[in-house]
Wavefront OBJ file of the C-alpha trace (Angstrom):
o trace
v -3.063 -44.721 -7.372
v -4.002 -42.171 -4.686
v -1.144 -43.369 -2.499
v 1.259 -43.088 -5.429
v 0.076 -39.540 -6.200
v 0.427 -38.476 -2.557
v 3.909 -39.973 -2.416
v 4.863 -38.164 -5.598
v 3.656 -34.833 -4.190
v 5.573 -35.454 -0.974
v 8.718 -36.265 -2.930
v 8.372 -33.079 -4.981
v 7.848 -30.942 -1.866
v 10.798 -32.611 -0.148
v 13.028 -31.944 -3.141
v 11.843 -28.328 -3.320
v 12.881 -27.504 0.258
v 16.654 -27.891 -0.306
v 16.273 -25.948 -3.551
v 14.628 -23.073 -1.679
v 17.384 -23.128 0.916
v 20.009 -22.989 -1.822
v 18.195 -20.092 -3.501
v 18.021 -18.201 -0.193
v 21.699 -18.859 0.485
v 22.547 -17.779 -3.070
v 20.772 -14.465 -2.508
v 22.215 -13.792 0.947
v 25.869 -14.760 0.765
v 26.947 -12.257 -1.949
v 25.574 -9.389 0.146
v 27.323 -10.763 3.237
v 30.628 -11.057 1.403
v 30.371 -7.491 0.088
v 29.517 -6.223 3.565
v 32.469 -8.011 5.149
v 34.821 -6.682 2.458
v 33.588 -3.118 2.957
v 33.956 -3.331 6.735
v 37.415 -4.831 6.334
v 38.445 -2.042 3.968
v 37.069 0.544 6.377
v 38.990 -0.966 9.290
v 42.171 -1.260 7.219
v 42.132 2.324 5.972
v 41.646 3.721 9.465
v 44.176 1.361 11.074
v 46.881 2.276 8.550
v 46.138 5.998 8.776
v 45.004 6.391 5.165
v 41.803 7.897 6.556
v 41.752 9.467 9.999
v 39.569 7.653 12.517
v 38.725 11.091 13.889
v 36.752 11.673 10.698
v 34.978 8.357 10.076
v 35.671 6.377 13.282
v 36.283 2.637 12.719
v 34.128 -0.518 12.766
v 35.660 -1.807 15.999
v 34.883 1.416 17.869
v 31.345 1.534 16.476
v 30.742 -2.113 17.421
v 32.005 -1.417 20.950
v 29.728 1.620 21.296
v 26.743 -0.356 20.013
v 27.500 -3.149 22.482
v 27.723 -0.724 25.410
v 24.491 1.035 24.477
v 22.708 -2.292 24.090
v 23.676 -2.988 27.688
v 22.108 0.283 28.837
v 25.099 2.633 28.780
v 23.781 6.177 28.113
v 24.799 8.354 25.185
v 24.629 12.071 25.936
v 22.845 11.410 29.222
v 20.106 9.335 27.592
v 19.594 5.625 27.044
v 19.669 4.594 23.402
v 16.322 2.877 23.899
v 14.666 6.197 24.741
v 15.837 7.630 21.417
v 14.894 4.458 19.500
v 11.436 4.497 21.052
v 10.824 8.165 20.181
v 11.758 7.681 16.528
v 9.973 4.332 16.184
v 6.781 5.702 17.744
v 6.684 8.731 15.449
v 7.380 6.576 12.380
v 4.831 3.875 13.189
v 1.988 6.241 14.108
v 2.700 8.609 11.227
v 3.085 5.762 8.746
v -0.233 4.179 9.684
v -2.116 7.482 9.505
v -0.448 8.605 6.280
v -0.875 5.217 4.599
v -4.537 4.911 5.568
v -5.328 8.461 4.422
v -3.359 7.962 1.201
v -5.200 4.753 0.295
v -8.648 6.197 1.018
v -8.097 9.504 -0.773
v -6.256 7.835 -3.643
v -9.208 5.463 -4.079
v -11.668 8.358 -4.159
v -9.537 10.273 -6.677
v -9.273 7.211 -8.884
v -12.983 6.403 -8.816
v -14.453 9.918 -9.000
v -12.965 11.923 -11.924
v -14.579 15.191 -10.771
v -12.941 14.970 -7.343
v -9.611 14.142 -8.993
v -9.886 17.165 -11.292
v -10.593 19.473 -8.326
v -8.111 18.241 -5.729
v -5.263 16.712 -7.717
v -3.572 20.098 -8.414
v -3.487 20.870 -4.685
v -2.042 17.475 -3.822
v 0.599 17.886 -6.520
v 1.460 21.322 -5.154
v 1.847 19.830 -1.668
v 4.060 17.096 -3.091
v 6.266 19.679 -4.811
v 7.005 21.561 -1.575
v 10.138 20.255 0.205
v 8.822 18.756 3.409
v 11.785 20.031 5.399
v 10.479 23.540 4.709
v 7.239 22.616 6.479
v 8.952 21.453 9.675
v 9.064 24.964 11.258
v 5.340 25.362 10.520
v 4.593 21.970 12.070
v 6.639 22.918 15.132
v 4.611 26.127 15.492
v 1.366 24.158 15.251
v 2.220 21.044 17.285
v 5.209 22.193 19.342
v 8.606 20.578 19.746
v 8.366 16.820 20.158
v 6.718 13.708 18.810
v 3.590 15.414 17.478
v 5.513 17.531 14.991
v 7.631 14.511 13.959
v 4.531 12.391 13.468
v 2.837 15.094 11.393
v 5.864 15.297 9.097
v 5.872 11.518 8.707
v 2.169 11.614 7.833
v 2.827 14.143 5.064
v 5.756 12.197 3.630
v 3.920 8.869 3.564
v 0.612 10.329 2.409
v 2.144 11.854 -0.727
v 3.759 8.563 -1.744
v 0.712 6.394 -1.099
v -1.974 8.673 -2.523
v -0.355 8.890 -5.960
v 0.420 5.169 -6.166
v -3.133 4.310 -5.100
v -4.622 6.822 -7.522
v -2.596 5.443 -10.442
v -3.487 1.854 -9.518
v -7.212 2.549 -9.171
v -7.324 4.601 -12.380
v -5.647 1.762 -14.298
v -8.318 -0.814 -13.395
v -10.068 -2.054 -16.533
v -13.417 -0.321 -16.891
v -14.953 -3.276 -18.765
v -14.526 -5.532 -15.730
v -16.220 -2.984 -13.479
v -19.065 -2.454 -15.962
v -19.550 -6.190 -16.369
v -19.835 -6.652 -12.617
v -22.398 -3.869 -12.391
v -24.430 -5.329 -15.262
v -24.501 -8.626 -13.376
v -25.931 -6.801 -10.366
v -22.882 -6.656 -8.109
v -23.205 -4.010 -5.336
v -20.701 -1.153 -5.182
v -19.017 -2.643 -2.115
v -18.510 -5.958 -3.913
v -17.097 -4.201 -6.970
v -14.687 -2.275 -4.756
v -13.493 -5.194 -2.621
v -13.504 -7.954 -5.251
v -12.419 -6.150 -8.430
v -11.046 -2.625 -7.990
v -8.905 -2.964 -4.860
v -7.382 -6.385 -5.740
v -6.490 -5.137 -9.237
v -4.858 -2.003 -7.816
v -3.194 -3.779 -4.874
v 0.263 -4.179 -6.508
v 0.422 -0.423 -7.145
v -0.816 0.306 -3.624
v 1.823 -1.956 -2.101
v 4.476 -0.272 -4.241
v 3.543 3.057 -2.689
v 3.523 1.565 0.793
v 7.025 0.160 0.259
v 8.282 3.487 -1.054
v 6.733 5.205 1.955
v 8.946 3.386 4.470
v 12.196 5.304 3.838
v 10.249 8.544 3.449
v 8.654 7.959 6.844
v 12.085 7.795 8.440
v 13.243 10.815 6.460
v 10.307 12.772 7.874
v 11.048 11.726 11.449
v 14.809 12.233 11.287
v 14.646 15.649 9.613
v 12.181 16.820 12.254
v 14.491 15.575 15.000
v 17.432 17.326 13.343
v 15.637 20.667 13.445
v 13.535 20.683 16.610
v 13.637 17.825 19.087
v 15.113 16.874 22.423
v 15.265 13.120 21.795
v 15.213 10.545 19.021
v 17.823 9.056 16.719
v 17.904 12.216 14.614
v 18.598 14.279 17.721
v 21.278 11.755 18.725
v 23.078 12.006 15.379
v 22.790 15.802 15.391
v 24.274 15.858 18.889
v 27.102 13.544 17.796
v 27.852 15.798 14.836
v 27.895 18.865 17.069
v 30.343 17.199 19.454
v 32.504 15.864 16.618
v 31.821 12.262 17.626
v 31.856 10.080 14.468
v 31.514 6.920 16.546
v 28.277 8.220 18.040
v 27.070 9.248 14.603
v 27.639 5.777 13.139
v 26.040 4.227 16.218
v 22.872 6.207 15.559
v 23.007 5.188 11.893
v 23.280 1.539 12.931
v 20.116 1.675 15.032
v 18.320 3.630 12.315
v 19.268 1.000 9.716
v 17.964 -1.770 11.951
v 14.651 0.038 12.423
v 14.235 0.524 8.669
v 15.064 -3.136 8.020
v 12.524 -4.356 10.597
v 9.720 -2.214 9.166
v 10.533 -3.292 5.604
v 10.444 -6.964 6.613
v 7.080 -6.533 8.344
v 5.712 -4.874 5.215
v 7.034 -7.718 3.050
v 5.207 -10.236 5.224
v 1.966 -8.278 4.845
v 2.515 -7.950 1.098
v 3.182 -11.676 0.679
v -0.106 -12.454 2.431
v -2.147 -9.906 0.490
v -0.686 -10.817 -2.910
v -0.692 -14.570 -2.380
v -3.356 -14.915 -5.070
v -0.907 -13.649 -7.704
v 1.412 -16.632 -7.162
v -1.496 -18.976 -7.687
l 1 2 3 4 5 6 7 8 9 10 11 12 13 14 15 16 17 18 19 20 21 22 23 24 25 26 27 28 29 30 31 32 33 34 35 36 37 38 39 40 41 42 43 44 45 46 47 48 49 50 51 52 53 54 55 56 57 58 59 60 61 62 63 64 65 66 67 68 69 70 71 72 73 74 75 76 77 78 79 80 81 82 83 84 85 86 87 88 89 90 91 92 93 94 95 96 97 98 99 100 101 102 103 104 105 106 107 108 109 110 111 112 113 114 115 116 117 118 119 120 121 122 123 124 125 126 127 128 129 130 131 132 133 134 135 136 137 138 139 140 141 142 143 144 145 146 147 148 149 150 151 152 153 154 155 156 157 158 159 160 161 162 163 164 165 166 167 168 169 170 171 172 173 174 175 176 177 178 179 180 181 182 183 184 185 186 187 188 189 190 191 192 193 194 195 196 197 198 199 200 201 202 203 204 205 206 207 208 209 210 211 212 213 214 215 216 217 218 219 220 221 222 223 224 225 226 227 228 229 230 231 232 233 234 235 236 237 238 239 240 241 242 243 244 245 246 247 248 249 250 251 252 253 254 255 256 257 258 259 260 261 262 263 264 265 266 267 268 269 270 271 272 273 274 275 276 277
């Protein structure tokens, strides 16, 4: 009987693998088809003169520029990898600091009503201020360069994560927490086994939303005051009326965003594995 059960499980798992591949293919191919159609339409409109390639370049020219920069060809006297590294470093450092601070402070606000009543108005006021307006102040404090970019990323990510964490912690059922305390569970156990796992979906939602805002913080800082980075590259391309260079910078920026989102999805799938069970 045990052998039969093991064989049945193996058969089920073997049948599930092709199904998963089909599901993955079913999700991917429509997006690929739409992308190919859009690129084809872009190439066609520029090739036929409907839209001037001097305004929006063309996919072939952008692909050629990307290929040359991948091989080390400089753009505006700088390697593309220098600009990618500057932006990626500011985003990664700022994201980690902003996310960590947002989770900790959001947890405190959610668990201590008095602290939430005192500090929540100030955090909301900070969230209401357009972060681009703070860039000159950050430049005055940290100077032109990565420090100011990183500080802007920290602000952007912190605002997203602190409110999502606060809402998730505040929504945890009080009866479960009280029951654990009645049974003698220490505060650390209550926090790590009940409160944080229950609020984890909301926390991860804020972390996901923080990814594009992290790049917005870095790129806007590089637009305004920087001598390197993908934002500086695209600003330079705009100033020199180089649409091919602009789309090349957008390509590398899109790849960076995609990589960070995929890394976050891997972390989320590991942390929320218990939900699928």
